[in-house]
Structure formats: structure tokens, C-alpha cells
Legacy VTK file of the C-alpha trace (Angstrom):
# vtk DataFile Version 3.0
C-alpha trace
ASCII
DATASET POLYDATA
POINTS 553 float
193.532 204.372 253.288
191.809 202.253 255.866
192.128 203.215 259.582
193.044 200.462 262.660
192.674 201.038 266.226
193.322 198.655 269.059
193.007 198.961 272.704
193.870 196.799 275.774
191.865 199.075 278.315
190.933 198.949 281.773
187.241 198.971 280.943
184.862 198.221 278.237
186.425 199.349 274.799
183.484 199.138 272.391
182.647 202.635 272.878
186.296 203.886 272.483
186.922 201.982 269.636
184.007 203.948 267.688
185.209 207.253 268.944
188.579 206.737 267.714
187.586 205.144 264.478
185.634 208.765 264.029
189.262 209.932 264.080
190.215 208.278 261.144
187.367 208.867 259.086
189.270 211.551 256.846
191.174 208.436 255.510
188.072 207.184 253.290
185.856 204.163 253.886
183.026 202.221 252.972
182.423 199.931 255.819
183.436 199.184 259.437
183.509 197.011 262.362
185.081 196.033 265.734
185.929 192.884 267.580
186.351 192.461 271.446
187.061 189.250 273.678
183.937 188.845 276.123
184.813 186.132 278.884
187.662 185.007 276.474
185.492 184.502 273.400
185.756 186.693 270.088
182.875 188.803 269.312
182.494 190.790 266.030
180.148 193.542 264.827
180.380 194.896 261.252
178.245 197.138 259.032
178.478 198.445 255.408
178.563 202.128 255.238
179.448 204.748 257.707
180.141 204.561 261.194
176.734 205.528 262.412
175.547 202.244 260.899
178.073 200.266 262.966
177.171 202.437 266.044
173.582 201.952 265.387
173.826 198.011 265.121
176.110 197.975 268.431
172.930 199.769 270.393
170.981 196.886 269.454
173.685 194.311 269.636
176.169 195.763 272.583
179.707 194.131 272.731
181.279 193.811 276.138
185.196 193.244 276.794
188.175 195.433 277.777
190.097 194.485 274.719
189.338 195.193 271.407
190.420 196.164 267.773
188.652 198.083 265.314
188.757 199.214 261.437
187.414 201.439 258.950
187.788 199.611 255.517
188.410 201.218 251.918
187.393 198.702 249.478
189.959 196.724 247.179
189.601 192.995 247.036
185.851 192.570 247.273
182.751 194.847 247.155
181.926 197.262 250.688
179.736 194.617 252.151
179.234 193.535 255.714
180.902 190.070 254.746
183.990 191.857 253.549
184.071 194.477 256.294
186.747 193.646 258.922
187.608 192.287 261.459
188.124 188.919 259.884
188.339 185.945 262.323
188.243 182.127 262.680
187.550 180.832 266.195
190.806 181.601 267.319
191.956 184.796 266.066
190.459 188.431 264.652
192.454 190.571 262.391
192.357 193.828 261.151
194.584 194.997 257.966
195.566 197.885 256.041
197.521 197.344 252.674
197.290 194.361 250.113
198.344 191.099 250.248
199.542 190.432 246.847
199.977 186.197 246.887
196.602 186.043 248.639
195.151 183.853 245.759
197.770 181.096 246.225
197.523 181.288 250.141
193.792 180.999 249.901
193.750 178.148 247.412
196.405 176.384 249.660
194.402 176.810 252.875
191.067 175.715 251.485
192.907 172.382 250.354
193.767 172.158 254.180
189.904 172.773 255.182
189.575 176.187 255.502
186.335 177.572 254.990
186.331 181.661 253.854
183.477 183.974 254.350
184.768 186.721 252.358
186.257 188.005 249.274
189.207 189.645 250.731
192.658 189.198 250.741
192.536 189.826 254.516
191.007 186.643 255.722
193.877 184.895 254.659
195.768 186.143 257.210
193.594 184.916 260.090
193.371 181.148 258.476
197.241 181.713 258.512
197.653 182.220 261.927
195.263 179.692 262.955
196.880 177.035 261.038
200.075 177.887 262.725
198.314 177.652 266.277
196.703 174.509 265.333
200.534 173.277 265.202
201.120 173.951 268.520
202.602 177.336 268.150
201.968 180.422 270.443
199.998 183.371 268.943
203.331 185.304 269.095
205.049 182.329 267.145
202.257 181.993 264.627
202.219 185.577 263.787
206.100 185.579 263.146
205.486 182.381 260.882
202.786 184.036 259.077
204.415 187.458 258.786
206.928 185.325 256.637
204.562 183.912 254.117
203.062 187.374 253.253
204.146 189.609 250.169
202.786 193.171 250.000
201.772 196.113 252.002
200.326 195.515 255.615
199.605 197.032 259.034
198.042 194.206 260.964
196.434 194.179 264.396
195.699 190.635 266.004
193.295 189.701 269.388
193.121 185.912 270.199
190.591 183.787 272.152
191.299 183.227 275.749
194.172 185.866 275.661
192.665 188.879 277.667
196.184 190.578 278.070
197.634 190.416 274.645
197.665 192.413 271.261
200.192 191.808 268.018
200.535 194.555 266.026
202.859 194.067 262.888
203.726 196.638 260.095
205.477 196.428 256.353
204.532 199.634 254.359
201.475 201.043 255.940
201.933 202.931 259.004
201.437 201.851 262.687
201.762 203.384 265.930
201.942 202.055 269.540
200.275 204.184 272.168
201.583 203.870 275.731
198.997 204.358 278.542
198.918 203.652 282.695
198.076 199.988 282.373
196.532 200.228 279.110
198.432 200.086 275.680
197.041 201.173 272.446
197.801 200.325 268.325
196.587 202.996 265.874
197.120 203.981 262.373
198.349 207.327 263.357
198.718 209.562 266.376
195.317 211.450 265.634
193.441 208.251 266.304
194.964 207.599 269.855
195.154 211.439 270.950
191.930 210.953 273.388
193.974 208.167 274.991
197.904 209.034 274.946
200.298 211.575 273.842
203.062 208.733 274.500
203.572 207.257 270.947
206.172 204.823 269.553
206.206 204.499 265.498
206.913 201.008 264.450
209.463 200.634 261.232
209.236 198.463 258.005
209.063 194.822 258.878
208.707 195.647 263.046
205.939 193.765 264.736
204.934 193.998 268.475
203.425 191.887 271.313
201.153 194.068 273.330
200.153 193.697 276.974
198.908 196.103 279.173
202.244 197.209 280.566
204.444 196.370 278.055
205.377 196.580 274.489
207.923 193.718 273.191
209.320 195.268 269.456
210.839 192.742 267.120
212.407 193.446 263.676
211.486 191.370 260.256
214.468 188.960 261.495
212.717 188.799 265.000
215.882 190.349 266.894
214.401 192.532 269.622
214.660 195.985 269.266
213.897 199.505 270.673
212.157 202.638 268.828
212.053 205.997 270.018
209.056 206.818 272.468
207.792 210.193 271.552
205.418 212.989 272.775
202.564 213.426 270.201
201.324 216.894 269.779
198.109 215.480 268.131
196.328 215.774 271.504
196.399 219.521 271.230
195.345 219.849 267.610
191.265 220.492 267.520
189.792 217.962 264.960
186.478 219.924 264.610
184.297 222.034 261.816
184.259 225.065 264.168
181.685 227.243 262.535
181.895 225.559 259.123
179.464 223.321 257.735
182.385 220.798 256.211
186.043 220.184 257.235
186.940 221.407 253.637
185.418 224.664 254.069
187.154 225.190 257.103
190.725 223.933 255.870
190.290 226.527 252.973
189.661 229.354 255.200
192.448 228.451 257.318
195.190 228.619 254.547
195.988 232.331 255.364
197.000 231.370 258.796
198.558 228.297 257.738
200.685 230.127 255.198
201.655 232.407 257.776
202.908 229.859 260.394
204.760 227.952 257.607
206.427 230.941 256.237
207.429 232.278 259.665
209.164 228.983 260.273
211.171 229.388 257.383
212.118 233.390 257.274
213.817 235.720 259.482
211.644 238.831 259.624
214.143 240.735 261.026
216.581 240.035 258.824
214.628 239.534 255.826
216.051 236.316 254.849
215.488 232.637 254.550
216.367 231.051 257.737
216.031 227.412 257.361
215.343 225.341 260.622
218.256 223.080 260.217
221.768 222.848 258.722
221.632 221.241 255.009
224.084 218.031 254.960
224.597 219.107 251.521
226.077 222.084 249.410
223.248 223.712 247.058
226.239 224.542 244.745
227.068 221.002 244.505
223.600 219.964 243.359
223.708 219.281 239.376
219.947 218.263 239.117
216.999 218.427 241.369
214.361 215.659 240.922
210.927 216.033 242.537
208.322 213.368 243.237
204.700 213.375 244.149
201.097 212.567 243.791
197.620 214.195 243.449
197.637 217.872 244.472
201.289 217.619 246.107
202.538 216.869 242.641
200.931 220.155 241.372
202.567 221.976 244.654
205.824 220.653 243.009
205.045 221.557 239.849
204.695 225.124 240.848
208.276 224.642 242.646
209.543 223.634 239.420
208.973 227.056 238.029
210.425 228.780 240.738
213.722 226.594 241.034
214.260 227.307 237.098
213.434 230.564 237.111
215.157 232.238 240.037
217.567 229.524 240.957
218.609 228.593 237.612
218.709 224.843 238.579
217.283 222.024 236.420
214.694 220.402 237.694
212.727 217.013 236.876
209.494 216.373 238.125
207.085 213.236 237.595
204.226 211.367 239.534
205.866 208.964 242.172
203.997 206.248 240.868
205.421 206.615 237.144
208.749 207.609 238.707
209.278 204.554 240.964
208.879 202.276 238.074
210.516 203.756 234.893
213.994 203.374 236.095
215.156 206.893 236.020
218.594 207.448 235.845
220.002 209.654 239.047
223.185 211.035 239.979
224.579 209.973 243.343
225.118 213.578 245.276
221.831 215.083 243.408
218.797 215.913 245.533
215.623 214.378 245.460
212.450 216.361 247.041
209.578 214.451 248.202
206.256 215.983 248.766
203.350 214.131 250.514
200.851 215.698 253.077
200.532 212.517 254.953
204.459 211.593 254.796
202.875 208.006 254.109
202.195 207.743 250.263
203.324 204.449 249.134
204.675 205.372 245.689
206.203 208.591 247.029
208.112 206.683 249.716
209.072 203.995 247.175
210.626 206.703 245.102
212.524 208.057 248.322
213.708 204.735 248.570
214.963 204.470 244.991
216.650 207.882 245.122
218.247 206.714 248.479
219.722 203.455 246.491
221.136 205.840 244.079
222.750 207.916 246.894
221.115 210.907 246.590
220.146 213.407 249.359
216.823 213.353 250.361
214.637 216.181 251.408
210.714 215.781 252.283
208.120 218.367 252.420
205.321 216.785 254.745
202.785 217.847 257.151
203.312 215.006 259.329
207.123 215.384 260.909
206.798 211.856 262.526
205.651 210.203 259.199
207.862 207.342 257.640
208.898 209.762 254.739
209.821 212.316 257.171
211.838 209.758 259.305
213.816 208.380 256.007
214.820 211.814 254.675
218.002 213.710 255.625
215.952 216.864 256.043
212.589 217.499 256.835
210.601 220.793 255.832
206.933 220.531 257.757
204.369 222.653 256.075
202.813 223.043 259.695
199.082 222.801 258.048
197.437 221.122 261.091
195.663 217.795 260.565
193.562 217.806 257.354
190.202 215.830 257.688
188.448 216.300 254.557
189.717 213.931 251.991
190.037 216.280 249.306
193.336 218.193 249.985
193.450 221.802 250.330
195.797 223.120 253.168
198.631 220.795 251.350
198.479 222.612 248.417
198.308 226.132 249.280
179.915 226.849 238.136
177.752 225.784 236.481
176.504 222.626 237.140
177.601 221.248 233.680
179.119 217.652 232.821
182.730 218.876 231.856
184.637 221.784 232.470
187.866 223.043 231.638
190.571 224.884 233.632
193.228 226.969 231.650
196.237 228.658 232.744
199.843 229.414 231.890
203.300 229.421 233.731
202.515 229.033 237.736
198.815 229.122 237.016
198.782 225.679 235.065
199.453 223.787 238.165
196.334 225.802 239.782
194.351 225.032 236.575
195.335 221.250 237.291
194.378 221.607 241.250
191.127 223.187 240.290
189.901 220.537 238.105
191.176 217.616 240.332
189.175 219.194 243.056
186.056 219.538 241.124
186.326 215.861 240.148
187.055 214.685 243.467
183.971 216.421 245.714
181.533 217.161 242.943
182.143 213.866 240.345
181.869 216.164 237.344
184.183 215.705 234.712
187.004 218.342 234.406
190.458 218.975 232.902
193.120 221.406 233.484
195.287 222.397 230.464
198.438 224.581 229.856
196.313 227.623 227.997
198.796 227.296 225.113
197.686 223.421 224.388
193.989 224.561 223.827
194.276 224.564 220.125
196.126 221.392 220.174
193.124 219.170 221.270
190.605 220.680 223.816
189.327 223.424 221.850
187.235 220.728 220.000
185.567 220.239 223.265
184.256 223.854 223.665
180.717 224.765 223.287
177.894 226.982 225.020
177.542 224.316 227.655
181.179 224.142 228.530
182.411 226.621 231.519
185.822 227.200 231.388
187.701 228.575 233.935
190.674 230.737 233.297
193.366 231.276 236.007
195.011 234.582 234.706
196.657 237.018 237.062
197.986 239.834 235.087
201.768 239.298 234.185
204.180 238.399 231.481
202.045 235.885 229.670
198.601 237.568 230.160
198.050 238.800 226.536
198.527 235.230 225.386
196.266 233.751 227.662
193.690 236.601 226.653
194.197 235.080 223.109
193.150 231.832 224.069
189.879 233.482 225.902
189.064 234.781 222.738
189.166 231.587 221.025
186.678 230.098 223.539
184.581 233.174 223.283
184.318 232.394 219.731
182.984 229.056 220.308
180.305 230.137 222.825
182.441 228.607 225.829
181.027 230.379 229.438
184.115 231.894 230.631
184.747 232.285 234.333
187.877 234.517 235.163
190.056 234.459 238.055
192.507 237.796 237.647
193.448 240.693 239.423
192.122 244.282 238.984
194.385 244.863 236.008
193.627 241.635 234.524
190.025 242.196 234.945
190.402 245.746 232.921
192.713 244.399 230.253
190.857 241.205 229.719
188.566 242.623 226.943
186.389 239.628 227.013
183.221 239.319 228.257
183.030 236.673 230.969
180.081 234.987 232.677
181.871 235.771 236.101
185.077 237.749 236.663
186.855 236.511 240.060
188.950 239.595 240.994
191.760 239.158 243.620
193.881 241.889 245.143
197.352 242.688 243.237
200.281 240.527 244.557
203.720 239.691 243.519
203.828 236.902 240.919
205.779 234.837 243.512
202.837 234.305 245.558
200.166 233.950 243.038
200.425 230.127 243.055
199.037 230.301 246.938
196.668 232.654 246.604
194.783 231.326 243.433
194.710 227.978 244.389
191.987 229.496 247.022
189.334 230.539 244.661
189.433 226.950 242.590
189.077 225.137 245.701
185.866 227.104 246.701
184.575 226.810 243.319
184.756 222.988 243.706
183.394 223.206 247.288
180.289 225.382 246.415
179.350 223.116 243.348
179.692 220.057 245.737
177.652 221.484 248.581
175.215 222.809 245.931
174.812 219.373 244.371
175.030 217.917 247.803
177.852 215.325 247.465
179.491 214.157 250.461
182.460 216.915 250.580
184.686 215.749 253.212
184.407 212.020 252.449
183.804 211.784 248.502
183.044 208.013 247.287
185.937 206.079 246.387
188.600 208.273 247.800
190.904 207.807 250.928
193.202 210.648 252.324
196.127 208.734 252.751
197.174 206.180 249.897
199.510 204.079 251.777
199.409 200.923 249.081
199.622 201.000 245.348
LINES 2 555
404 0 1 2 3 4 5 6 7 8 9 10 11 12 13 14 15 16 17 18 19 20 21 22 23 24 25 26 27 28 29 30 31 32 33 34 35 36 37 38 39 40 41 42 43 44 45 46 47 48 49 50 51 52 53 54 55 56 57 58 59 60 61 62 63 64 65 66 67 68 69 70 71 72 73 74 75 76 77 78 79 80 81 82 83 84 85 86 87 88 89 90 91 92 93 94 95 96 97 98 99 100 101 102 103 104 105 106 107 108 109 110 111 112 113 114 115 116 117 118 119 120 121 122 123 124 125 126 127 128 129 130 131 132 133 134 135 136 137 138 139 140 141 142 143 144 145 146 147 148 149 150 151 152 153 154 155 156 157 158 159 160 161 162 163 164 165 166 167 168 169 170 171 172 173 174 175 176 177 178 179 180 181 182 183 184 185 186 187 188 189 190 191 192 193 194 195 196 197 198 199 200 201 202 203 204 205 206 207 208 209 210 211 212 213 214 215 216 217 218 219 220 221 222 223 224 225 226 227 228 229 230 231 232 233 234 235 236 237 238 239 240 241 242 243 244 245 246 247 248 249 250 251 252 253 254 255 256 257 258 259 260 261 262 263 264 265 266 267 268 269 270 271 272 273 274 275 276 277 278 279 280 281 282 283 284 285 286 287 288 289 290 291 292 293 294 295 296 297 298 299 300 301 302 303 304 305 306 307 308 309 310 311 312 313 314 315 316 317 318 319 320 321 322 323 324 325 326 327 328 329 330 331 332 333 334 335 336 337 338 339 340 341 342 343 344 345 346 347 348 349 350 351 352 353 354 355 356 357 358 359 360 361 362 363 364 365 366 367 368 369 370 371 372 373 374 375 376 377 378 379 380 381 382 383 384 385 386 387 388 389 390 391 392 393 394 395 396 397 398 399 400 401 402 403
149 404 405 406 407 408 409 410 411 412 413 414 415 416 417 418 419 420 421 422 423 424 425 426 427 428 429 430 431 432 433 434 435 436 437 438 439 440 441 442 443 444 445 446 447 448 449 450 451 452 453 454 455 456 457 458 459 460 461 462 463 464 465 466 467 468 469 470 471 472 473 474 475 476 477 478 479 480 481 482 483 484 485 486 487 488 489 490 491 492 493 494 495 496 497 498 499 500 501 502 503 504 505 506 507 508 509 510 511 512 513 514 515 516 517 518 519 520 521 522 523 524 525 526 527 528 529 530 531 532 533 534 535 536 537 538 539 540 541 542 543 544 545 546 547 548 549 550 551 552
């Protein structure tokens, strides 16, 4: 979702804001803007499209000022136009916002009745007018923000700049993440540590309901009730992580090729190679033998990873497992037994639906184990146990490391057992970055509906290592071949030999244990999506309409 940066600096900040926003491009966005204070007056530059459009405007119309806020916007309320781009401002305050203000319509109507003039279609602009209205009643900027926050419903991370206040910035967080960066006679705000990495490695994370008053030498944090509080100040590792493409054309290609190393790092973290046994990095606050049922919640690619885990837990541990998409789990009121275990999977650790599911499980007195790539994220902080994936930063919006053709209008992916989630993953990746319609199915479901779609124009990608269900998958391939479907088979040497079906292409992977096929077979389906998108010419790293971290509903 959208990105926020705020800088109380020692020198001009416009260029620094642009550089920091570039580090947040991975979140997905369709417009951008910055605001600074120039001799006490608020000044803005905004642009539709990517950051180069904003940078080009700044070259023609530079902004001075040693304090400023910046934003990359992913459109929710209102089209991705310059007028709807952040920051939004009155003559007294400028604001940037991640999230959704759910009651903005009633607030907007009330403000218009009071004489406020709106210039955008967004929900965010009401926040600027609310703070302005409170300040007109004589409140200080901090008191005006406090009064405004009490009127907002929804999810938000906010950063405020005030006319005439060259040493003041206010941030607030409810639902969407926001971090404070500490410098020497400088202070920063950012959506995450990656945005602040060029400036500082000293970070503090606001908790839900927190808001902070920043000067260049202080950070005064208050909770939702207004009480002064302290939040832990930690050292971020983001500065040590190189966020560049290396020798690759796209971040997605780089991240796909990094997966062998990433998987090695992750496994090494959890396996005692000398003793040849699992060695968890921390003591578990529960006894596995006391767990009657395990629940798994995730979204998108993380859900497919959880689906593989369901197969493993049920087959090897003989443990009953329930898995659901987090956005469904949180609302259907699933009965949960106290003392059982909820596993939450989220690359960013900030996914709003997954976080809400975690809190639902917490209300039902469940143990919480999170699998995340960002160990300082909200989901990690609210879990009993954190299992980091150690994947490093992901910049391409289409997640690849976290899960570890024909140019046609429709593509089918088929798989059985743990290959079914790989089929789902392959279809999702193709849709995400090439904009080609694709669907993943359990191969056994083929004749229960999807077979009606197959003709000589439909590529069918079959994920089928030679295993105990291979022969049944071959039967499904025969059904596809009989209808003229163009089969792309992903298998191993024995599978390639035993398939007995002529395929358009056979991608042969090495022999391997069945337990690791989900990790390895994810790579070719991701590469199929990548090369298809690259051939078509779509924006692989920043597909249209997509955001990296979905921090609101």
C-alpha cells in the first residue's frame, strides 16, 4: 500500500524525500507528491504516475525547505490524478495518509456545511480540514491532531506538516504501519525501515493508536488515550540490505534467482546440521501434544504456502488443520478453541486481514505463531512465536521469495497434492504481471467444470513430479490432449519418461524428495510468468493496480 516519508532535516529535504520514496516504490502506487515549508509557508508538488514525473516537475519548479513530507499513493477514493495525489493541504496544514477513513463522507458533509472547500475526491482531504477547523478554535497543532484522531474511523498512518512550524512534525498510526527514525539533530517518519535506511538505522515503531510529536531533537509519543508512553528503540538491519537489481533486468527476476540462497539461509536457521534434527531458534510457549487443531491464515501467495503446510502437517504430523484466506476467516466467526494454535503467514507482517485474524485468535485465547519476512512488523510483535523467513527485502510487487507460454487469453494450471498450491501460485503470478487470465485447479476437479474451457487455443500447465498421484495426473493430461489443449509439463526425469503424452514443452527438474518439491517447483511457474510478462512488455516489478503490502481492507 501507499508509502509515507517525513524529514526534519538540517538542509534542503526535497531531494531526500524523492530518494526515500523510491525505496517505497515496491509497495505499488499511481501518483506521488511532496510538501515542504519554505520560509514558514506550505508548498506542494504533485504528479500523476511514477516518481520520475514528480522529479521532472521538481526540476522545473524546485521546492526549498528543511522540513517536508512525501507520499506515493495507491488510489482508493478517487482516480489517480494530480488533484487526488497527496499531500493534501489547507493554508495551515499538509497531510499524507496511508489507509482508508471509513466515515469520511459524513465528515466531509459536515465540513462543507461549515464552509470548507474541497479540491479532491479523496477521503484524506477531510483530515486536513478537520485539523484546520480545530486550530481555528485556538488549539495547538498537537491538540488539534489529538481532537481529529478521535473523530476518525478506519485505518490510517498519518504525517502532518504545519505552516509556520519549522521544527514540528506529527505522525499517527492506527492499522497502517509507521516508524520513527532517530538522527543527530534530525528526525524522520516512514512507512517502514527501508524508506529510512539512507538516513538512520535507529528506529522505533508506533503501536496501534499511538501518535507522536517530533522535533529535530525529540520524539514525544502518546497512546490512544493521550498518555505519554515509551516505545522500544531498536537497530534496523535495513541499511545492510542492498536494494538493487544486481545483474538482472527486473527485481522479480533477481528475487526468483535468489531463492536457492534464501531457502538455504532459512533452513540453516531452523536445522541443526550436525545433529540432523530440527532446532527451533526459541523455546515454544506451548506443548505441541496439547494442540488439538491448528489454524492457518494468510492472503495471496502466503495462503498458497499455507496450503502446502496443511498437506505436510496432516500427512506427517497427523494434526488436523484448518486453513482459510484471512479476509474470510476474520468475518465468518470461526469457532476457535482456547489453547490451540493459529499460524499467521505474511511476507510484510503488516497485512491488514491477517493481522485482524491474529487478533481474533488472540481474543479466543489461542497461541499465535507468525511466519514473516519482517521480524519487526506488527504481526511479529503481536505473536507469541516468530519464525522469520530471512528472505531479505522484496521489491517486485509480485511476491516470489515469500513462497518459496504462449501469449494466450486464458491459461489453466493443474496439480495434485502439494502441486495444487503450486498451480494456484502459477496462475496468480501470470495474472499479476502479464494480465493474462489464468486459473489454478486441483487436477481431479478438471472434469467437474474446467474441462469445458479446453480447446486448441488453451495452454495447460501441469505441475507433476513423479509421485504417488502421478498416474492420476497423467489421466487428466490425456483428457486435455484429447481436446487439443497445449500441454506444458513440469516434472522430473522419471515423470518425463512415464508421461506417455506428447506435450508442447516439457520442463524437466532434477529428482528430489517429495517434501521439497513445493519449494523447487515454485521456481519454474514463477519464471513462466516472468518471461511471459517481459515478452509482452508489462511492468514486471510494479504491475497495474497492485500493491506490495495490503495494509487496509
